[in-house]
Structures are given as structure tokens and as C-alpha cells.
N, C-alpha and C positions, 0 to 999 in steps of 0.2 A: 506316515510322513511326520517328521519332527521339526520344530522350529530351529533347534540348534543345528541340524544338518543344513537347513537353508542358509543360516548365518555363515556356516563354514564354507559352503559352496561359493557364496558371494565374497567372503573374505579371501578365498583362493582365486578369485577372478573368473569364476565360471559363470556361464549364462544361465539364468534361472528360467525354468519352464513356466508356461502360463499357469499351470496347476499349482506350482510352488508359490507363485506370487499370490494367487487367489487364496490358497491355504493360509499364508502368513497374514494377509490383510483381514480375512474373515476371522481368524483366531484372535488377532489383536483387537478387532472391533468388539468381539464377544467377551473380552477379558480373559481368554484362555491363555494368551501369550502375554507375559508381564512386560512392564515398561523397560526393565533392564535388558530383556532380549530384543525388544523393538529398538532400543537405543544402540545396541551392538550391531543390529542389522542395518540401521540407518548409517552408522559410521562405516560399515563395510561398503555400502552403496556410495557414500561420499568418496572413499578412497579408491574403489575399483570401477565405479561407474556402472551404467546400464546402456544397452544399445537401444535403438529406436523402438524395436518390437517390445522389449521388456518395459520400457517407459510407457508405451501405449497400453500394455497389459496392466501395469500398475495404476494408471489413470482410470481405466475402466473398472478395475476392481474396487478402487476407492469410491468412484461415482456410484457403482452398484451396491455399495455397502449399505445404502439406504434408498429412499425413493428418488426417482428422477421426475422432476416436474414437467408437465406438458402445458405450456402457456398458450398454445394455439387456440384453445377455446376461450381464453380470457381476453387476449389482445391480439391484433393482427400480427404484430411483430414486437418483440422486446429486445432491448439492447443492454449491454453491460460494458464496463471498463474495469480493468484490473492492472494494478501496478505491482511489479516484483519487489517493491520495498525500497525506500530511500529515507533521507534525512530532510525533514521539513515538507514531506510530500502529503499535503492535505487536499490533493487535487479532486478526489471523489466528492468532497463536500461542496464543490462548486460545479464540477462537470455534470454530475447526475441531475441536479435541479435545473440547470441551464438546458440540458438536452430534453428533459421532461417538459419544460416550458415551451419547447418547440413542437410539442405534440407527439413525441416519441417515447413510449413507456419504458421505464428503466426498473428492472428488478435485480437487486444486487445483494449478494451475501459477502460481507467483508470479514477480515480477520483482525486479530490483535497484533501488537508489536512483536517482531521477530528480531532478536539480537539488538543491534544498535538502531534498527529502523522502527519508526512509529507505526501504530496500527490504527486504522480508521475507526474501529469500534471504540478504542480507548479515547479517541478524540471526541467522538459524538456523545459518549457517555459523560462528558463534562456537563452536558445539559441534564439537570435533575429530572428524574422520572423517565427519561428516554429509554424505550424498550428495545433491546437487541436480541430478544429471544422469541421472535414470532413463530407460531406454528405454521405448518404448511397451509392450513386453511386461512389463517390470517394473512399470510404472504400473498396468496392468490386473490383474496378479497380486496386487499389494499391496492394491489397492482391494477386490478380492473376498475376500482372505484376512484383512486387518487392518481394513478399513473406513475407512482414512484414508490419504491421500497428500498430501505437500507437497513439490513439486519445482519445478525450473526448466523452461523450455521446452526440450524435446528438439529435436534437429535435424529430427525428423519432424513436429513440431506447430507450426504457424504460424511457420515459419522467417523469413518476411519481417518479421513483427513483431519477432522477436528481434533482427534486424539494425537495423531502424529505431528500435527502443526505445533501443538503446545510442547511436545517432547523435543522436537528439533530445536526450538528456541533456546533450550537450556542444556543441550548436549553437544554443542559445537558442530551440528550437522545441517545448518541452514544453507551453506554455500555449496549445494550439490545440484547440478543442472537437472538430472532426472527427478530429484525430489521436489525441486521448485516447479518444474513443468507439470508433474503429475498433481501436485497440490493445487496449482492454479486452475488447471483444466478440469480436474474432477469437480471442483466447485462450480465452474462455469457450466459444465454438462448437467450436473445435478440441478442447478437453479433454472435451467431451461431457456436461457437467453439464446436467441437465434443469430445475433450479430454481436461481435465482441471486439473491442479495441484493447490491446495489451500494451501497457507502458513498461517497456523493458529498460531498466536503469543500468547505466554503465559508468564506472569510475570509482574514485576513492571511497565514496559513501554508498556503494552498491554491492550486492553480493556477487555480481559479475564485474570484475575490476578492469577488464580489457574488452575492446570492441569485438574481438574474435569470439570470446566466450558468450558475450551478450547476443551476438548474431546467431550463434549456435542454439542458444536457449530459445530465441525468438522463432527460428525456423522450426524447431522441434514442437513448440506450442501451436504454431500456425498449422503444422501438419496434423497434429492430433485433433485440432478443432475442425479442420476441413474433412478429415476422415469420419468425424462425428456429425457431419452435415451442417456445421456452423460456418458463417462468414466471419473471417478473422483477419485483422490487420495488426501488426506489431510495430510500435514506434520505438526506436532506439534513442533514448534521451539521456542527457548529461546528469551525472550525480557526483561530480568531483567536488562541488561545493553545495551547501544546503539550498534547497529550492525555496524561493521566497525568503522571508526574514525569520519567521517564528519556528522554533523547535521545542515542542512540548505540547501537551494535549489541549488545555484551555487556551493557551497562546495561539495555537494553530487554528482552533475553532474561531477565535476572534479575527484572525487574519482572513479566514475563509468568508466570514460575514462581511468584512470590509470589501472583499473582492466581489461578493454578490451585490453589494451596493454600488458597484462601478469603480471601486478603488483597488487597493491592494498593490503589492510589489509588481513591477513591470514584468519580471521574468515569470513569476507565478501566473499572472493573468494571461500572458502570451501562451504559456504551456496549457492552461485550461482551454483556451480558445482553439488551439490546434487539436487537442484530443477530442473536444466536443465536436469540432467540425468533421473529423473522421467518422465519429459515431453517426452523425446525421447523414453522411454519404452512405455508409453501410446500411443504415435503416431505411434508406429510400426517401428521406425528407429533403435532401439537397442533391442537386445534379452533379456538383463538383465541390472540391475542398474549399475553394474561395467563397462560394455561396454558403457553405456550411459554417465557415468561420464568421462570416458576416451575420448570420442568423444567431449564433452564440453570442457574439458581441452585443447584438441588439437586446438580448434578454438581460444582460448585465447592466445595460444603460437604462432600459425602460422599467426595470423593477420586476419583470415577470419571473426571472430566475429566483429572486429573493422571495417572492410570494410562494413559489413552488417549494422552496426550502422550508418556509413556515408551515405549509400544508403537511410536509413530511414529518416535521417535529410534532405537530398536533396529532397526526394520525398515529404516531408511535408513542403517544402519551407523555412526550416531553413537555416541560414547563416552558411555553413559548415566550414568556416574559423575560427569560434569561438570554434569548437571542435577540429579542427586541431591544433589550438594554444589557449589552455584554458586560457592563460594569458590575452587574449582579453576580457574574461568574466568580468562582473561587480565585483568590489572589494570594500570592506568596507573601510571607512576612518580611522577607529580606530582598532588597534590590541592590545590586552591585554593578557598577559600570567599569568595563575594562577599556583602556584607551591606547591609541597608537604610541609606541615608545619613541618614535622619530618620524620625520617626513619620509614618504616613500610610496611606491606602487605595490598593490597586493598581487603577488605572483600565485599564491595558493591559499585557499581556506579548506583544509582537509576535512571533508564532510564527515567521514567516519569518526574522527576525533571529536567533532562537535556533537555527533550523535551519542558517543560514549560518555561525554561530559553530561549530557542530558539524562542519561541512564543513571549516572552517579548521583545526580540530584534527586532521583526518584521518579523520573518520567517514564521509565520502562522497568522491565523485570530482570533481576539477576538470577532468579531460580523460579521454577514452575510454581504458579500459584501466588507469587508476590503481588501485593497490592500496588496500584499505581497512584501517585500523587498528581492529580490533574493540574495543580496550580504551578508546579515548578517547570523550569525550562530556560531557554536562551533566546534572545533576539540577536540576530546577526545584522549589523548595520552597514556592511560593505560587501562588495562583490569583487571577484578577480578582475583586475584591470583598473579598479578605482585608485585614485591618488588621495592619500590621507595626510593631513598635517599632524605633527606631534600634539597629542592631547585630545584628538578627535575620537569619539567613541567607536569601538569595533564591535563589542558585545555588551549586552545587558544580561546579567545573571539574575534569575528569579529562584530563590531558595527558601526552604523552611527549616533547614538545619545549618546553623552558623558555622559548624565545624567543616562543612563541605565547601564553603565559598572560596577560600584561598586555594585549595588544591584544584578545584574546578577552573578557577581563573587562570592558574598557571598552565593547566593542560590546554585551555583554549588559546592562550597566547602562543603555545608551542604548535598549535594547529595552523598558524599563519606564517607564511613565508613571504619575505619582502624583496623588492627589487628597486634599484635606483633608476632603472630605465623603464620607459612605458611598456605596458603589458597588454596584449590583446584580450578582450573579454572571451569567455567560453561560449561555445554554441549551445543552444537549447536542445538540438536534435542532431543525430548523426546519420539517420537513414530510416527507411521503412522496409519492413518485410511483409509481403502479402502474396 
């Protein structure tokens, strides 16, 4: 069996056998299949697709490329939340500690930014010293001892996905339903969570731009999870405009800290409460969603979610003084405010264009291995449906390269569409798949 033949078969739209998929995944994991062949194969999958059986086989092959954790001997039940990626989506930083504060253990492996979307690891690494490279033994010990873990993929857990994830980011192959589904679910299966909430983004700033595609992805991931013995619910959530206000790593961390203290933007806070409520229901801590949401809200008000976040940072060797006093976090040298050119209602804030502007500033990667600048990013001061007067701020740009400020400002202003008539706000969610 040769890698090139598997690439050609998929290029020609043929169905790959279980053995072909296993051969390719195993060869790429061991380094016998180079990046350029893996990139060609990923592009073929993007263009030709995979059926449900192929996607399930790919998921299991990636999960079985390393160890699969069994958490049943550590905690009675562990839960996890995963987002398919969006702009300003720092939800994990709030939901995970809030759920853990309700007594439901959370063991999570997160990823880095993909394309125009930010990555949870990049955000939490804004905290000096925070470790995202826990070993399996450290993962299990911390889950049992602290009740919360937020780390990257170790070399032992789904290593095939770790390699392919980084490659997809820089080869234009992120927006593939089979590749997204297998990437997400292989990590979830490998990390051992028994109950999972999937946050499937849909809209201009998501990899799934329409509701039909998002629902297809959600149904596929729920099916894979259920066939693997997991409880899975998928939320179809809006990503036509950035979630919350902050877009950029340290900026998003600060916004998450504000939310953990009971504040934060209304849309972001409501999103976290909804996702957290579903996790409590799946994990058996809440009888229904209303009760679950009430419990999550309480942790944000009484400080218990914040205390759990501090425990997480301390457990993973982060300097907790930087979250106790976010003013100590890195700051950009340049601040520029973009204002409304005239009175009007906001019809659209194109989330993808805002995400791409943040990447231009250095908040994400243009090519594999690029360094992230945690200080740069954008604050979005308005939402679809808001009425602004001429001169009111729409964006604040945080930059370290003065040459980038003007082009980024121009691109951000092109991301906004105006109306002279009132505009309805966007919904936070479009439905649930379970």
C-alpha cells in the first residue's frame, strides 16, 4: 500500500477502505508519510468529502494513534466542551471552571488557533508559566486532585490529530466537515470524557457558513460520540459577528476574567451560561437546563467559578498574579480607535474579516510554526442592531507594528455594513442536536 495511491483514490472521489485510512494515519503519525503528502490528502478530502463510515474510521484511527484515557477510575464522570472555532470565542475559559465549581470534573485537551479563529491554548498561554504540555500521568492526577484540567494534546493522546491539526491551519483545509468532525471527536475520545457538549459555530466567522452545513457537522459528531459510548449534545450557535468584545489572546483572557467575576459582555456571558447548563444536565448535576443555567450563574456571582479558575492556573504552574491583576499581562504599544463615519444602525459586523484583521496584527499564524503576539488584537464595541452616532467608537485596535494600523483599520471598517432602518439583533443559538 502506498500513500500516493490513497491520495489519488480520494482525489478521484473514491471511498477509502478502513485499512487505507488506518495505513495513512499510522504512516503520517510515525513520520513515514511527509507533510506534503498529508496536505495533498487533506485537500482531496476537502474537495471530495468522506461518508459517515470513512469519517468514523478516520476518527478512531486518530484516537487510536496514541493512548485512550480511561477516567472511570479517577472520577465518577468527567465532562468536556468543544467549539468548532470562531472569532472571540473564549468560552472554555469561563465554562470549564464554572462547571467544575458545581462539582462536575472537567478534563479538556484544547487546540491552537486554526485559520482566522483563535485557539484556547494561545489565549491561556498569555499567562506566564502556564503549562499546556501535561503528561498523561499529570492529566489524570490533576483531574482527580483539582477537578479541572485544561491542556494541549500530549504526544500520547491523539498524536495524529495534533500533527494534522497544525497542517490544516496553513494549507487551506480547515473547512472540511469530515476533517473537523474527526479532529474534534478523536480528541474527545482520547481524553476520556464521558459527556460532551459541542459548540458548533455557524455564520460568517465560522468554518460552517450556513445552518445546513453546521447541522450536518453536528449530527455527524453526535453520531460518532454516541457510537463510542459518549453522551453528546451539539449547540448550533451564531458566529456572524464576534462573540463578546475581545478578539486577541491576552484581550480575550482579560474578558474571560471579567466574566468570571460576574461581568463581561452580555452575549458572551449568556453563551457561557447556556453551554455550562447543558454540561451540568449531561453530567447528572442538574435535572433540567433551567436548573443547570441557574447553577452556572450562581458560580459567576458568588466567586466559586473564579476560585476554580485560579486553582487551574496554579495547578498548571501559571503565575496567578497575572490573573489576579490582569494589568500585568502584556500590552500592545499602539492603541487606535476606529469610529462610526455617520449615524446609523449596524446591519453586519463580518466576523471573519475581524478575525483576519487580528491575524494580520499577529494574533494568529500565517504559516505553520509562526509565533503568536499575545498582546495584539481588537475590541469590538458594538453589535448588530445597535444604533451608533457619528464619532462613536466601533473598534479599538491594539498593535505593536505601526505599519499595520492603517490597513487593519480600513479592513475593519469594510467589515461593517450600515442601515438607516432599525435592525434586529442576531440570535445566540439556532438549535440543538442530540
